[in-house]
A tleap script that builds the chain and sets N, CA, C and O, in Angstrom:
source leaprc.protein.ff14SB
mol = sequence {
  NMET ASP ILE ALA GLN GLU LEU LEU ASN PRO
  MET GLN VAL SER LYS TRP THR GLY LEU SER
  ARG GLY ALA LEU ALA GLN LEU ARG TYR LYS
  GLY GLN GLY PRO ALA PHE ILE LYS LEU THR
  PRO LYS THR VAL ARG TYR LEU ARG ALA ASP
  VAL GLU ARG TRP ILE ARG ALA SER VAL GLN
  HIE ARG THR GLY GLU PRO VAL CHIE
}
set mol.1.N position { 8.957 -18.799 -5.127 }
set mol.1.CA position { 8.193 -17.467 -5.989 }
set mol.1.C position { 8.435 -16.420 -7.030 }
set mol.1.O position { 8.725 -15.341 -6.515 }
set mol.2.N position { 8.418 -16.413 -7.726 }
set mol.2.CA position { 8.365 -15.775 -8.371 }
set mol.2.C position { 7.494 -14.434 -8.613 }
set mol.2.O position { 6.284 -14.445 -8.837 }
set mol.3.N position { 8.568 -12.895 -8.506 }
set mol.3.CA position { 8.267 -12.112 -8.129 }
set mol.3.C position { 7.094 -11.657 -8.684 }
set mol.3.O position { 6.507 -10.613 -8.398 }
set mol.4.N position { 6.824 -12.376 -9.380 }
set mol.4.CA position { 5.846 -10.839 -10.573 }
set mol.4.C position { 4.193 -11.568 -10.350 }
set mol.4.O position { 3.141 -11.076 -10.760 }
set mol.5.N position { 4.356 -12.850 -9.590 }
set mol.5.CA position { 3.426 -13.473 -8.502 }
set mol.5.C position { 2.848 -12.285 -7.246 }
set mol.5.O position { 1.729 -11.990 -6.829 }
set mol.6.N position { 5.009 -11.565 -6.755 }
set mol.6.CA position { 4.361 -10.753 -5.252 }
set mol.6.C position { 3.432 -9.340 -5.763 }
set mol.6.O position { 2.792 -8.612 -5.004 }
set mol.7.N position { 3.554 -9.199 -7.182 }
set mol.7.CA position { 3.520 -7.757 -7.359 }
set mol.7.C position { 1.979 -7.727 -7.005 }
set mol.7.O position { 1.414 -8.792 -7.250 }
set mol.8.N position { 1.051 -6.563 -6.393 }
set mol.8.CA position { -0.145 -6.360 -7.143 }
set mol.8.C position { -0.264 -5.413 -7.174 }
set mol.8.O position { 0.623 -4.690 -6.721 }
set mol.9.N position { -1.862 -4.673 -7.931 }
set mol.9.CA position { -1.879 -3.646 -8.872 }
set mol.9.C position { -2.449 -2.628 -7.595 }
set mol.9.O position { -2.379 -3.046 -6.439 }
set mol.10.N position { -3.017 -1.263 -7.890 }
set mol.10.CA position { -3.713 -1.369 -6.658 }
set mol.10.C position { -4.483 -1.084 -6.659 }
set mol.10.O position { -4.824 -0.058 -6.070 }
set mol.11.N position { -5.689 -2.260 -7.723 }
set mol.11.CA position { -7.152 -2.481 -7.834 }
set mol.11.C position { -6.349 -3.326 -7.024 }
set mol.11.O position { -5.682 -2.527 -6.368 }
set mol.12.N position { -5.953 -4.718 -6.612 }
set mol.12.CA position { -6.074 -5.400 -5.912 }
set mol.12.C position { -5.414 -5.157 -4.637 }
set mol.12.O position { -5.240 -6.092 -3.856 }
set mol.13.N position { -4.975 -3.793 -4.325 }
set mol.13.CA position { -4.379 -2.898 -2.617 }
set mol.13.C position { -6.018 -2.756 -2.318 }
set mol.13.O position { -6.619 -3.015 -1.275 }
set mol.14.N position { -6.485 -2.304 -3.466 }
set mol.14.CA position { -7.298 -1.418 -2.847 }
set mol.14.C position { -8.898 -2.299 -2.644 }
set mol.14.O position { -9.906 -1.843 -2.104 }
set mol.15.N position { -8.741 -3.512 -3.195 }
set mol.15.CA position { -9.614 -4.671 -2.562 }
set mol.15.C position { -9.469 -5.474 -0.987 }
set mol.15.O position { -10.288 -5.870 -0.157 }
set mol.16.N position { -7.802 -5.472 -1.094 }
set mol.16.CA position { -7.604 -5.930 -0.378 }
set mol.16.C position { -7.571 -5.295 1.220 }
set mol.16.O position { -7.637 -5.980 2.240 }
set mol.17.N position { -7.433 -3.574 1.148 }
set mol.17.CA position { -7.233 -3.127 2.559 }
set mol.17.C position { -8.619 -2.232 2.602 }
set mol.17.O position { -9.003 -1.632 3.606 }
set mol.18.N position { -9.538 -2.256 0.884 }
set mol.18.CA position { -11.121 -1.161 1.402 }
set mol.18.C position { -10.555 0.018 1.530 }
set mol.18.O position { -11.150 0.794 2.278 }
set mol.19.N position { -8.998 0.624 0.728 }
set mol.19.CA position { -9.081 1.631 0.627 }
set mol.19.C position { -9.545 2.015 -0.548 }
set mol.19.O position { -9.860 0.895 -0.950 }
set mol.20.N position { -9.898 2.885 -1.610 }
set mol.20.CA position { -9.453 3.330 -2.179 }
set mol.20.C position { -9.206 3.441 -3.995 }
set mol.20.O position { -10.401 3.396 -4.287 }
set mol.21.N position { -8.655 3.527 -5.044 }
set mol.21.CA position { -7.565 3.994 -5.080 }
set mol.21.C position { -7.219 4.887 -5.751 }
set mol.21.O position { -6.308 4.796 -6.574 }
set mol.22.N position { -8.175 6.373 -5.423 }
set mol.22.CA position { -7.755 7.557 -4.715 }
set mol.22.C position { -7.451 7.811 -4.061 }
set mol.22.O position { -6.800 8.854 -4.132 }
set mol.23.N position { -7.635 6.965 -2.395 }
set mol.23.CA position { -7.231 7.139 -1.670 }
set mol.23.C position { -5.712 6.293 -1.487 }
set mol.23.O position { -4.914 6.546 -0.584 }
set mol.24.N position { -5.559 5.503 -2.285 }
set mol.24.CA position { -4.254 4.910 -2.214 }
set mol.24.C position { -2.851 5.712 -2.908 }
set mol.24.O position { -1.662 5.551 -2.632 }
set mol.25.N position { -3.554 6.702 -3.990 }
set mol.25.CA position { -2.336 8.269 -4.554 }
set mol.25.C position { -2.209 8.808 -4.190 }
set mol.25.O position { -1.477 9.650 -4.710 }
set mol.26.N position { -2.646 9.022 -3.055 }
set mol.26.CA position { -3.313 10.516 -1.926 }
set mol.26.C position { -1.911 9.485 -0.867 }
set mol.26.O position { -1.233 10.222 -0.151 }
set mol.27.N position { -1.783 8.944 -0.843 }
set mol.27.CA position { -0.763 7.624 0.587 }
set mol.27.C position { 0.509 8.054 -0.083 }
set mol.27.O position { 1.457 8.614 0.467 }
set mol.28.N position { 0.361 7.584 -1.845 }
set mol.28.CA position { 1.621 7.872 -2.260 }
set mol.28.C position { 2.181 9.062 -2.672 }
set mol.28.O position { 3.389 9.299 -2.650 }
set mol.29.N position { 1.177 9.934 -3.107 }
set mol.29.CA position { 1.724 11.328 -2.961 }
set mol.29.C position { 2.740 11.752 -1.823 }
set mol.29.O position { 3.906 12.143 -1.890 }
set mol.30.N position { 1.856 11.531 -0.714 }
set mol.30.CA position { 1.544 12.412 0.588 }
set mol.30.C position { 3.125 11.371 1.392 }
set mol.30.O position { 3.919 11.646 2.292 }
set mol.31.N position { 2.985 10.403 0.663 }
set mol.31.CA position { 4.790 9.503 1.219 }
set mol.31.C position { 4.172 8.617 2.352 }
set mol.31.O position { 4.735 7.999 3.255 }
set mol.32.N position { 3.203 8.707 2.120 }
set mol.32.CA position { 2.208 7.994 3.659 }
set mol.32.C position { 1.909 6.212 3.479 }
set mol.32.O position { 2.372 5.330 4.203 }
set mol.33.N position { 1.238 6.086 2.600 }
set mol.33.CA position { 1.166 4.277 2.652 }
set mol.33.C position { 2.130 2.789 1.793 }
set mol.33.O position { 3.316 2.704 2.112 }
set mol.34.N position { 1.834 2.217 1.247 }
set mol.34.CA position { 3.205 1.463 1.135 }
set mol.34.C position { 3.928 1.690 0.501 }
set mol.34.O position { 3.853 2.672 -0.238 }
set mol.35.N position { 5.665 0.292 0.534 }
set mol.35.CA position { 6.042 1.659 -0.231 }
set mol.35.C position { 5.615 1.013 -1.729 }
set mol.35.O position { 4.820 0.139 -1.384 }
set mol.36.N position { 5.702 0.951 -3.279 }
set mol.36.CA position { 5.486 1.220 -4.527 }
set mol.36.C position { 6.543 1.029 -4.672 }
set mol.36.O position { 7.476 1.264 -3.905 }
set mol.37.N position { 6.543 0.223 -6.459 }
set mol.37.CA position { 7.176 0.182 -7.525 }
set mol.37.C position { 6.768 1.146 -8.270 }
set mol.37.O position { 5.807 1.787 -7.845 }
set mol.38.N position { 7.335 1.512 -9.519 }
set mol.38.CA position { 6.716 2.847 -10.589 }
set mol.38.C position { 7.369 1.656 -11.200 }
set mol.38.O position { 8.491 1.314 -10.827 }
set mol.39.N position { 6.481 0.776 -12.456 }
set mol.39.CA position { 7.698 -0.294 -13.635 }
set mol.39.C position { 7.535 1.006 -14.764 }
set mol.39.O position { 8.147 0.565 -15.737 }
set mol.40.N position { 7.156 2.034 -15.046 }
set mol.40.CA position { 6.352 3.063 -15.610 }
set mol.40.C position { 5.772 4.536 -15.322 }
set mol.40.O position { 5.176 4.768 -14.271 }
set mol.41.N position { 5.927 5.284 -16.070 }
set mol.41.CA position { 4.861 6.648 -15.182 }
set mol.41.C position { 3.684 6.214 -15.187 }
set mol.41.O position { 2.812 6.883 -14.633 }
set mol.42.N position { 3.447 5.287 -15.661 }
set mol.42.CA position { 1.981 5.269 -15.362 }
set mol.42.C position { 1.422 3.435 -15.002 }
set mol.42.O position { 0.452 2.704 -15.204 }
set mol.43.N position { 2.540 3.404 -14.474 }
set mol.43.CA position { 2.202 1.525 -13.857 }
set mol.43.C position { 2.835 2.291 -12.898 }
set mol.43.O position { 3.609 3.248 -12.932 }
set mol.44.N position { 2.001 1.232 -11.516 }
set mol.44.CA position { 2.281 2.041 -10.053 }
set mol.44.C position { 2.554 -0.274 -9.500 }
set mol.44.O position { 1.589 -1.027 -9.628 }
set mol.45.N position { 3.421 -0.611 -9.177 }
set mol.45.CA position { 2.548 -2.326 -8.060 }
set mol.45.C position { 2.987 -2.034 -6.450 }
set mol.45.O position { 3.842 -1.213 -6.120 }
set mol.46.N position { 2.476 -2.596 -5.840 }
set mol.46.CA position { 3.164 -2.692 -5.193 }
set mol.46.C position { 3.447 -4.692 -4.361 }
set mol.46.O position { 2.631 -5.597 -4.181 }
set mol.47.N position { 4.245 -4.646 -4.212 }
set mol.47.CA position { 4.957 -5.589 -3.377 }
set mol.47.C position { 3.930 -6.475 -2.710 }
set mol.47.O position { 3.110 -5.650 -2.305 }
set mol.48.N position { 3.447 -7.798 -2.320 }
set mol.48.CA position { 3.072 -8.532 -1.337 }
set mol.48.C position { 3.380 -8.037 0.442 }
set mol.48.O position { 2.823 -7.723 1.494 }
set mol.49.N position { 4.322 -8.198 -0.028 }
set mol.49.CA position { 4.785 -8.037 1.390 }
set mol.49.C position { 4.873 -6.106 2.544 }
set mol.49.O position { 4.624 -5.644 3.657 }
set mol.50.N position { 5.364 -5.751 1.279 }
set mol.50.CA position { 5.449 -4.122 1.459 }
set mol.50.C position { 4.171 -3.708 2.165 }
set mol.50.O position { 4.233 -2.923 3.112 }
set mol.51.N position { 3.100 -4.168 1.773 }
set mol.51.CA position { 1.712 -4.143 2.112 }
set mol.51.C position { 1.747 -4.159 3.193 }
set mol.51.O position { 1.653 -3.251 4.018 }
set mol.52.N position { 1.965 -5.786 3.340 }
set mol.52.CA position { 1.693 -6.391 4.796 }
set mol.52.C position { 2.215 -5.671 5.882 }
set mol.52.O position { 1.644 -5.369 6.931 }
set mol.53.N position { 3.638 -5.371 5.430 }
set mol.53.CA position { 4.789 -4.986 6.733 }
set mol.53.C position { 3.378 -2.876 6.722 }
set mol.53.O position { 3.533 -1.996 7.569 }
set mol.54.N position { 2.647 -2.821 5.925 }
set mol.54.CA position { 2.196 -0.926 6.036 }
set mol.54.C position { 1.057 -1.346 6.997 }
set mol.54.O position { 0.673 -0.717 7.984 }
set mol.55.N position { 0.446 -2.878 6.387 }
set mol.55.CA position { -0.709 -2.575 7.862 }
set mol.55.C position { -0.772 -2.926 9.115 }
set mol.55.O position { -1.501 -2.690 10.078 }
set mol.56.N position { 0.665 -3.880 8.760 }
set mol.56.CA position { 1.393 -4.514 10.578 }
set mol.56.C position { 1.685 -2.939 11.586 }
set mol.56.O position { 1.456 -2.643 12.759 }
set mol.57.N position { 2.150 -2.377 10.688 }
set mol.57.CA position { 2.823 -1.367 11.420 }
set mol.57.C position { 1.380 0.186 11.862 }
set mol.57.O position { 1.454 1.251 12.473 }
set mol.58.N position { 0.281 -0.539 11.142 }
set mol.58.CA position { -0.126 0.846 10.886 }
set mol.58.C position { -1.588 0.043 13.171 }
set mol.58.O position { -2.346 0.519 14.015 }
set mol.59.N position { -0.935 -1.260 12.785 }
set mol.59.CA position { -1.996 -1.662 14.316 }
set mol.59.C position { -1.874 -0.446 15.100 }
set mol.59.O position { -0.915 0.322 15.185 }
set mol.60.N position { -3.288 -0.393 15.794 }
set mol.60.CA position { -3.146 1.087 17.803 }
set mol.60.C position { -3.442 0.159 18.434 }
set mol.60.O position { -3.747 -0.894 17.873 }
set mol.61.N position { -3.436 0.297 19.873 }
set mol.61.CA position { -3.571 -0.189 20.874 }
set mol.61.C position { -4.889 1.047 21.509 }
set mol.61.O position { -5.606 0.978 22.507 }
set mol.62.N position { -4.821 1.705 20.843 }
set mol.62.CA position { -5.734 2.845 21.527 }
set mol.62.C position { -6.345 4.055 20.930 }
set mol.62.O position { -7.386 3.440 20.699 }
set mol.63.N position { -6.598 5.211 20.490 }
set mol.63.CA position { -7.117 5.832 19.931 }
set mol.63.C position { -6.184 7.059 19.449 }
set mol.63.O position { -5.887 7.556 18.362 }
set mol.64.N position { -5.796 7.351 21.127 }
set mol.64.CA position { -5.082 9.056 21.197 }
set mol.64.C position { -4.038 7.957 19.700 }
set mol.64.O position { -4.083 8.701 18.720 }
set mol.65.N position { -3.242 6.632 19.289 }
set mol.65.CA position { -1.910 6.887 18.735 }
set mol.65.C position { -1.623 7.904 17.360 }
set mol.65.O position { -2.556 7.486 16.675 }
set mol.66.N position { -1.145 8.665 16.735 }
set mol.66.CA position { -0.959 9.191 15.767 }
set mol.66.C position { -1.024 7.895 14.226 }
set mol.66.O position { -0.897 6.683 14.055 }
set mol.67.N position { -1.163 8.514 13.818 }
set mol.67.CA position { -1.530 7.807 13.096 }
set mol.67.C position { -0.526 7.838 11.591 }
set mol.67.O position { -0.412 8.908 10.994 }
set mol.68.N position { 0.124 6.654 11.099 }
set mol.68.CA position { 2.233 7.160 10.150 }
set mol.68.C position { 1.311 7.318 9.188 }
set mol.68.O position { 1.651 7.668 8.058 }
savepdb mol mol.pdb
quit
């Protein structure tokens, strides 16, 4: 599969995860969100597999677990 088809922009990730684009930007700033790619200083993309991996890593089994 062409890697360009696997790249998601912040709006697509926002719709998929339910997080706002601002929340995604804050996660990028804090180093807490899914891995991302900066194609240019203003162009951010995410690999679909990285977002899926981040979502799976966020699974919790009780409320007292720390969030990554």
